[in-house]
N, C-alpha and C positions, 0 to 999 in steps of 0.2 A: 443456402450455399456456403454455410460455415461461418457467416458473420453474425455477431450478436446484434440485437435490435439497435438500429441507429448508427452502426459502425461501418457499414459498407461505404467504400469510396464513391464519390459522385459519378465517375465514369461508369461504374457498375450499375448504380441505381438508374442512371439515364438509359443505359442499355436495356435494363429490365422493363422500364416504362415503354421504350420504343418497341421491343419485341411483343409486349402485352398488347399494345395498341394495334400492332400488325396482325396478331392472331385473333383479336376480338371479332372482326366481321366474318372470319372463316367458319365459325360455328362447328357443328359436328359432334358436340358433346351430348351424349345420350346415356341412359341407364334404364334398366328394367329388372324386375324381380318376379318370381313366381312362388307362391306359397303351397306347400304340400302338407296335408293334415295327417295326423295319426301315423307318423313315421315310426319305424322300428329301430331301436338302439340295441347294439350288440356289445355289451361290456366285455365279454371274453375276447372279442376281436378288435375292440376299440373302433367300431364301425357304425355307420348309420345307413339304414336301408330306405330308399325312396322308390316306391313303385317297382320293387323287385331289383333295383340297381343298388349295389353295395358300394359305399364310399368308405375306404379305409383311412379314416382321418387321423389315426394314431393317438397315443395317450394324451399329449398336451391339449389338443383340440377337443378330444372326447371329454376330458374333464370339464371343459367350459360349456359343453352343450348337453351334458348327460341328463339335465332336468327338462330338456325341451320336449314338448308334445308335438310340435310342428316344426318344419324347417323351410326357410326361404332360400332358394338359389337365386343368384344375381349375376348380372354382367353389366359393366359400364365401360365407356370409352371417351377419350378426349378427341377422337376423330383422327383422320389420317394426316392432316396438314402439319400438325405440330411434330409428329413423329418423323415426317419426311424432311422438315426444315433443319432439324438438328444434324443429321449426317451430311446433308448438302453443304451446310456452312463449314463443318469440320473438314470436308474434302477440299474446300476452297482455302483452307488454312486459317479460317477464323474460328479458332477453338473456343474462345470465350463466348462468342455469340451462339455457337453450336451447343455449348454447355447450358447457356441460359434457356435456349429452346427446350433442352432435355429436362431441366429442372421444372420449368413452368408446365411442361406436359405432364410430369408426374404430379404436380400440385393440382392441376386441373382435373385429372381423372380421380384423384383422391377426394377432391371436393364434390365431384359428381356422385361418388359413392357415399359420401357423407349425407348428401341431400336425399339420395335414394333410401338410406338407412333411417333418416328422420321420418320419411313418409311411411316406411314400414313400422316404425315405432308407434307412430300415431294410429295407424290402422290396427295394430295389435292391442294398443291401449283401449281402443273402443270395444274390444272383446274381453277386457280385463286381463290381458296377458302382457308379459314383458318380452324383451328381446335380449340376446347375447351380443357380444362383439361380432364383427364379421371376420371370417377366416378364409384364406385363399389357398388353393393347391400350390405347392412349392414352398410352403412355410410350415414350421413346427413339425417337420417329418412327413407331411401329407404329400404324396408323390404327385408331381406336376402332371404326369401322364393321365391322371384321373380327370383332367380338364375335358378329355374326350367324352367321358361319361356325363360330366356336368353339361356340356354343350349339346348333348343328345336331347336335353329338355328344352332347348332353344333352337329348334330346327329352322324356324322362320324368324330369327331374332331381329328385333327392331333396331338393335345397335349395329347390325351388319358386320359383326366380328367373325373372322374365320380363324381356323386353327391349322398350323402346320402339322406334319406327321409327328414332329417332336413336341407337340402340344404348346407351341409358342403362339401367342395371339397376334393377329394383324387386324387393325392398327396396333402398333407396339405399345402405345400408351393406353392400355386397357387393363381392367381388373375383373376378376370373377371370384366366386366363392359361395359360402353359405352362412346363414345366420339362424341360430336357434330361437324358437318362439315358445313360450309357455308361461303359466302362472308362476312357476318357481324358477324361471330362467333369470339369469343375472347378467348385468352389464358392468364392466369395470372400465373406468376412464383412463386407466394406465396399465397397459398390458405388456410392456417390453420385457418385464421380468419372466414371463412365461415362454418367450420366443428364443430360439437358438440362432437366429440370424444376426450375427454381430456387425454386419456391414450395412444394415438397412438404413436408408436415407432418413427414415422417421424415428429411428431408435432414440428412446429417452426424451421424445418430444411429447409433452402432455397435451392432450386434446380433450375437448368436451363435445359429446355427441348426444 
């Protein structure tokens, strides 16, 4: 929320605790991935082909996955409750509470994606392979409209995420994307320098996965 560790005023920390406890029993956090072997990479188009479906991931992402032999597609969600509570509170005029719901929702879905990625890393490691970072449509030049292609591989998705015509996800606190897998695939713990999204909530925040 913009505070350095230990500097948030008590009313804010109390509100975070209150909202967290309210959301805990609501559940709805889910994630899944599907691995596709022997995918085809197209260096001239900066694209990856999965079962005949072409994803134009663009140069930044392509450079990160070009050593991949396989690709995992994933979807994760924090559930509908947290996404609904944020606008409801803002409409009532409680902007701070609405913002706390929004930030917690973002953190929850990112942590769900972290856990999904750790499971994939473990599974890949058992086969002597590594994984790349995860990359999502809408970032680094990858057209968000290609989420429709991605979701075509999750017709009966466990997460129950749906897409609008504009490729926006519902529940709103959801993420999707791909991860490269291969013996020569590489993961970097700090990727902000490759991304062109200057307003990202997580920009310049170092994480370990």
